[in-house]
C-alpha positions, 0 to 999 in steps of 0.5 A, spaced: 339 945 448 342 940 443 346 945 440 349 947 446 351 940 448 354 939 441 359 945 442 361 942 449 363 935 446 367 938 441 371 943 446 372 937 450 375 933 444 379 938 442 382 939 449 384 931 449 387 931 443 391 937 445 393 933 451 395 927 447 400 931 443 404 934 449 412 931 449 413 926 454 417 929 460 424 925 462 424 923 469 430 919 470 437 921 470 440 915 467 437 911 461 438 905 458 441 906 451 437 900 447 431 904 448 433 911 447 431 911 439 424 908 440 420 914 439 421 919 434 418 925 438 422 930 441 424 929 449 425 935 453 431 934 457 430 937 464 436 934 467 439 942 467 432 944 471 433 944 478 428 943 483 428 946 490 430 939 493 436 939 488 438 946 490 438 945 497 442 938 496 447 942 492 447 948 498 448 942 503 454 939 499 458 946 498 457 947 505 460 940 507 467 941 510 473 937 506 473 932 512 465 931 512 466 929 505 472 925 506 467 921 511 462 919 506 461 912 504 465 909 498 463 907 491 461 901 489 467 899 486 472 902 491 478 899 493 479 891 492 472 891 488 474 895 482 473 892 476 474 896 469 469 892 465 463 892 471 465 900 471 464 901 464 458 897 464 455 902 469 457 908 465 453 905 459 447 906 463 448 914 464 445 919 460 449 923 455 446 929 457 447 930 464 450 936 467 458 936 470 455 936 477 451 930 476 456 926 472 461 927 478 456 925 483 455 919 479 462 917 478 463 918 485 458 913 487 462 908 483 469 910 484 470 914 491 475 911 495 474 910 503 478 915 507 474 914 513 479 910 517 484 915 515 480 921 517 478 917 524 486 916 525 488 923 524 482 926 529 483 921 534 491 921 534 494 922 541 500 927 540 502 928 547 508 924 549 508 921 556 513 918 560 511 915 567 518 912 569 518 912 577 522 916 580 528 914 585 525 915 592 530 920 595 529 926 590 531 933 592 524 935 591 519 929 590 513 930 585 507 931 587 504 924 586 509 921 591 509 922 598 515 920 602 516 918 609 522 917 612 523 915 619 529 915 624 529 910 630 535 912 634 537 907 640 538 911 646 539 905 651 545 905 656 550 902 652 550 907 647 554 911 652 560 907 650 566 910 646 569 909 640 575 913 638 574 918 644 567 919 642 560 916 645 556 912 640 550 916 641 554 923 639 557 919 633 550 917 631 547 924 632 552 927 628 551 922 622 543 922 623 544 930 622 548 930 616 543 924 613 537 928 614 540 935 612 540 931 605 533 929 605 528 931 600 525 938 602 518 936 601 519 929 604 516 928 611 521 926 616 520 923 623 525 922 628 523 917 634 528 915 640 527 909 644 530 906 651 531 914 653 528 913 660 529 910 666 536 906 667 539 899 665 537 896 672 531 891 672 527 896 677 526 901 671 525 896 666 518 897 665 519 904 664 525 904 659 521 898 655 515 903 654 519 909 652 519 911 645 518 918 643 517 922 637 521 928 638 521 931 631 516 931 625 516 935 619 518 936 612 525 935 610 527 943 609 526 943 617 531 938 619 535 944 621 531 944 628 533 936 629 540 938 632 536 942 638 531 936 640 537 931 640 541 935 645 537 933 650 537 926 649 542 922 653 543 914 653 539 911 659 535 904 659 533 898 655 532 897 648 525 896 646 526 895 638 519 892 637 516 897 641 519 903 637 517 899 630 510 898 632 510 906 634 512 908 627 505 906 624 502 912 628 507 917 625 506 915 618 501 919 614 495 915 611 496 919 604 504 917 604 506 913 598 513 911 600 515 909 607 523 908 609 525 906 616 532 907 619 533 903 625 540 905 628 542 901 634 548 898 638 544 892 640 538 887 640 531 887 643 532 887 650 525 888 652 522 881 650 518 884 644 518 881 637 521 886 632 522 881 626 514 880 626 513 888 627 518 889 621 514 884 617 507 887 619 510 894 617 512 891 610 506 888 609 501 894 611 497 899 607 503 904 606 508 899 605 514 900 609 521 898 608 525 897 615 533 898 614 537 896 620 544 900 621 548 896 627 553 900 630 558 896 633 554 890 634 557 883 636 556 877 631 550 874 635 547 881 635 548 882 628 545 875 626 538 877 630 538 884 627 539 882 620 533 878 621 529 884 623 531 887 616 530 881 612 523 881 614 522 888 613 524 888 606 530 892 607 538 891 609 542 890 615 549 894 615 554 893 620 558 899 622 563 900 627 565 907 628 562 914 626 566 914 620 563 908 617 556 910 619 557 917 615 560 913 609 554 908 609 549 914 609 553 917 604 553 910 600 545 911 600 546 917 596 551 915 591 546 909 590 541 914 589 545 918 584 546 912 580 538 911 580 537 918 577 542 917 572 538 910 570 532 914 570 534 920 566 537 915 561 531 911 560 526 916 560 530 920 555 530 914 551 523 912 552 521 920 550 525 919 543 522 912 541 515 914 543 516 920 539 519 917 533 513 911 533 508 917 533 511 920 527 512 914 523 504 912 524 503 919 522 507 919 516 504 912 514 497 914 515 499 921 510 502 916 505 497 911 505 491 916 504 495 920 498 496 913 495 489 912 495 487 919 493 492 918 487 488 911 485 481 914 486 484 920 481 486 915 476 480 911 476 475 917 475 479 920 469 479 913 466 472 913 467 471 920 464 475 918 458 471 912 457 464 917 457 468 922 452 469 916 447 462 914 448 459 920 447 464 925 444 463 933 445 456 931 449 460 930 455 462 937 459 469 934 459 472 940 462 468 941 468 468 934 470 475 934 469 476 940 474 471 937 479 475 931 479 482 934 480 479 939 485 477 933 489 484 930 488 487 936 490 483 937 497 484 930 499 491 930 498 492 937 501 488 934 507 492 928 508 499 932 508 497 938 512 493 934 517 499 930 517 504 935 518 500 939 523 500 932 528 507 931 526 509 938 529 505 937 535 508 930 536 515 933 535 514 939 540 511 934 545 517 929 545 522 934 545 519 938 551 518 931 555 525 929 553 528 936 556 524 936 562 527 929 564 534 931 562 533 937 566 530 934 572 535 928 572 541 933 571 539 937 577 538 931 582 544 928 580 548 935 581 545 936 587 547 929 590 554 930 588 554 937 591 551 934 598 556 928 598 562 933 598 
């Protein structure tokens, strides 16, 4: 029993002695040089031995896209924090027996530049050129976003029977209105309303006549050829209820209308006791803002004064015409004005498209250039750090492999800036040119159409 106990004790002593002679494992990648020679015992260098977690991390790194790599936070001495002396002090803390991957990782922790703002700018860059100039109201085919309503109010009071140059004022007005309506945008909403067309000019018929206002046509600009037929039956008859006619316009306008214009053709003032000035003002201030224009057809001076007040309160203009030719000329002038508006719209839009395109192209170029400058700065800082390590540790440093990784990073970062910038630049150019061409084509078409219609 005693012999057995002694045997166990000897065995345990030998086991413990064997354990005390096992070399100490290195557990840190970095080492303070001042303590590197304190022990003469050989140390196992396990920096090249990869545990499972290191392997997973390596796979994760290689699976990252260039964009994800560039979105990593910068190193301690990036940008304005760069200090060569402090960088060298940090490098002094590195061991001489790291792998190329480990050296590269340590160098990037110190010197990787911050590319996040450039990547974000590229990712969020809006390449579409947008020009949203408001189009002139009377374009031949309105954009779907604009819904134009044009109302014509025709005075059918008894005084319209009077003749000018052998033709009644009513016939001249009908002819001019037909020509004008034929020129309207094809998808504009058009209404034609007559007033004072019932009863007679006598006092016994005044109530009937003053209450007479009727919409005789409501349709699209492309249907205005039907107006000639409905106008045939309209004969000059009674009194002049301008206020009542203007008030009725509200019910003719579609609530979805974006632009509304009224043309009142009259040869006299209100004779039914209404207040056309107030009604015109209400129309102009309504939800669908309506501009009221007055065309005074052979109206005396006192009548012109009163009708001008109606136009002013309605946000429009008063125009006096004294014969059928001047009435037609006035309506043609509206198209000459519109033609000028289209020319201005086209030139303004073309200029804005070019300016916006060039501004976007400049922003892309600046981002690309600034990022590439930063890539170069990082590259030379990394090479300087590698050179310092090489001088310090000599051939112990895997210089070639580290240099290769530094160069590869520089190349992919540079190429990312160049390729992404060029791609965005091309998209902006394509969008800008397309918008410019669309504006030019639309403007030219409408100008040509208006020119032809004036003829």
